[in-house]
C-alpha positions, -999 to 999 in steps of 0.1 A, spaced: -311 -770 602 -275 -759 598 -285 -732 574 -308 -716 599 -281 -712 626 -269 -677 632 -233 -687 628 -220 -653 615 -195 -639 639 -181 -604 644 -144 -599 648 -129 -580 677 -130 -542 674 -92 -543 674 -79 -538 639 -71 -570 620 -35 -581 622 -27 -576 586 -35 -538 588 -6 -534 612 19 -548 588 34 -527 560 30 -546 527 63 -559 515 67 -540 482 64 -503 491 60 -475 467 97 -465 471 109 -500 462 85 -501 433 99 -468 420 134 -483 420 121 -515 404 102 -496 377 132 -475 368 155 -506 366 130 -529 350 119 -506 321 155 -500 312 169 -535 315 139 -554 303 122 -583 322 149 -611 319 178 -590 333 158 -571 359 145 -603 374 181 -611 386 179 -587 416 145 -603 426 164 -633 440 184 -611 463 153 -591 474 134 -624 481 163 -638 500 165 -606 522 129 -609 532 131 -646 536 159 -642 561 149 -610 579 111 -611 581 106 -638 607 69 -631 613 60 -635 576 83 -665 573 65 -682 602 31 -676 587 42 -687 553 54 -720 568 21 -725 586 1 -719 554 23 -740 532 21 -769 556 -17 -769 551 -15 -763 513 12 -788 505 0 -814 530 36 -818 543 63 -799 561 75 -773 537 112 -773 529 133 -742 528 131 -742 490 92 -742 492 92 -712 516 117 -693 494 96 -700 463 66 -686 481 84 -653 487 100 -653 453 65 -657 436 53 -627 456 83 -606 445 78 -618 409 41 -606 408 51 -572 422 79 -569 396 56 -578 367 33 -550 377 58 -527 360 52 -543 326 14 -550 330 6 -515 341 26 -502 312 6 -525 289 36 -545 278 15 -577 275 37 -593 248 63 -600 276 39 -627 290 22 -659 280 -13 -654 294 -38 -683 293 -74 -679 302 -101 -702 314 -138 -692 319 -135 -661 296 -169 -670 281 -185 -663 315 -172 -627 312 -182 -624 275 -218 -635 284 -220 -608 311 -207 -581 287 -232 -592 260 -261 -590 284 -250 -555 294 -253 -564 331 -225 -555 355 -212 -580 380 -189 -582 410 -155 -597 404 -144 -613 437 -108 -619 440 -82 -626 468 -46 -617 477 -36 -644 453 -14 -642 422 -17 -609 402 -47 -587 398 -29 -566 372 -29 -595 348 -67 -597 351 -68 -560 343 -49 -566 311 -78 -587 299 -102 -558 306 -80 -534 286 -77 -556 256 -114 -567 254 -138 -542 240 -167 -534 263 -152 -549 294 -148 -521 320 -134 -529 355 -135 -507 385 -119 -516 418 -136 -511 452 -112 -509 482 -109 -491 515 -95 -456 514 -60 -463 528 -55 -491 503 -68 -469 475 -42 -443 484 -14 -469 484 -26 -483 450 -27 -448 435 8 -441 447 21 -474 434 5 -468 400 19 -433 398 54 -446 406 51 -473 378 31 -454 352 20 -418 358 -4 -420 329 -23 -449 344 -57 -437 355 -75 -466 372 -111 -463 383 -110 -469 421 -140 -465 444 -130 -458 480 -151 -477 504 -161 -462 537 -177 -431 522 -214 -426 523 -217 -425 485 -196 -456 478 -226 -479 473 -242 -454 449 -210 -452 429 -208 -490 427 -245 -492 417 -238 -466 390 -209 -486 376 -230 -518 376 -259 -501 359 -236 -491 331 -225 -527 326 -191 -524 343 -175 -550 366 -166 -540 401 -136 -559 416 -132 -565 453 -109 -587 473 -128 -609 498 -102 -628 518 -94 -602 545 -114 -584 572 -107 -550 588 -112 -566 623 -146 -552 632 -171 -565 607 -194 -595 603 -177 -627 592 -188 -662 584 -170 -693 596 -158 -715 567 -132 -743 562 -101 -736 541 -73 -762 539 -89 -782 566 -90 -754 592 -116 -730 603 -113 -696 588 -134 -664 590 -143 -645 558 -161 -611 557 -197 -612 546 -198 -575 536 -187 -579 499 -213 -607 492 -240 -588 511 -233 -557 490 -237 -578 458 -270 -593 472 -283 -558 480 -275 -546 445 -290 -578 430 -261 -587 408 -239 -617 399 -206 -625 415 -177 -640 396 -145 -654 411 -113 -640 395 -77 -651 399 -45 -645 379 -21 -673 389 16 -670 384 30 -703 371 67 -694 367 87 -679 339 65 -654 320 33 -676 323 1 -663 340 -31 -683 340 -63 -664 345 -95 -681 356 -131 -669 361 -157 -691 379 -193 -684 390 -199 -678 427 -235 -665 430 -263 -649 411 -283 -626 434 -305 -611 406 -336 -630 419 -327 -632 456 -354 -620 479 -350 -601 511 -362 -632 530 -336 -655 515 -307 -630 514 -289 -641 546 -288 -677 535 -278 -668 500 -249 -646 513 -236 -675 535 -238 -699 506 -219 -675 484 -191 -670 510 -188 -708 513 -185 -711 476 -158 -685 476 -140 -703 504 -142 -736 484 -126 -718 454 -99 -704 476 -92 -738 489 -90 -753 454 -65 -727 442 -44 -728 473 -40 -765 467 -34 -763 429 -11 -733 431 1 -731 467 28 -705 461 3 -679 449 -15 -669 481 1 -639 497 -14 -636 532 17 -634 553 -1 -631 586 -22 -653 609 -51 -657 586 -67 -685 607 -69 -664 639 -103 -669 656 -125 -638 663 -132 -632 700 -169 -625 701 -200 -636 683 -231 -618 670 -259 -622 645 -256 -606 611 
């Protein structure tokens, strides 16, 4: 049977391509944007975004090439220059809006929510869960829901280098922001995650990138083979908790649409069925990614060769 095949592969020990690229939107740029934005207000400070987006559209050929390849799949046609520029502008817009969301200026936005009852049920039960996101839309807008809803605590689990970058960015935008970030790669990381879950908190992770040397599972996204890490789902299975998909989609103007959707419930998963359950969860996650890439194609911000095939195979 297909489910019994050992079709989990391990990426090359060489670091994943995205690690070698500096994220567009550095701490220095964010400091400048924060200074400008908080003084001018959102409508006026959005004007320079068009120039910034145009600069990267013209002078980042690698990112532009990968954006075109992705949009061709997501749109089902050859993307026009306006499509590719809109992709970059959406990315710039979500970075710019961090300034206001991290400073809790939620009134500047129209935020619609779908699936919030799923979160409310988890909070009422007192059971923590994994929130599995992607490099899509805005995570900060999801955090705003956590801050405004009593009893909903959100921690973020990320690798140490990314954790340092996020802390630097938050310090640049709002020195008083004190996010709860768990650095992965340390021996006590799983213990800290388990502690948060035991206290009813949600632990957020992004599951659409690999570090380049970890088990991955072959899936199909936008009609092409892709390779997603199994580590986040395996951690959820080992900790016997539920996994909820989260996404904060930017839909132009000041409108963000937040959606939550169930991915998996590992609370009753046995050791014998764990591998199959993890693969099914990764495939469900991939299906949701596919869905939102098609419905909101300008929101996925992986400007590298996401579909690159790993070079060697192994069992989980």
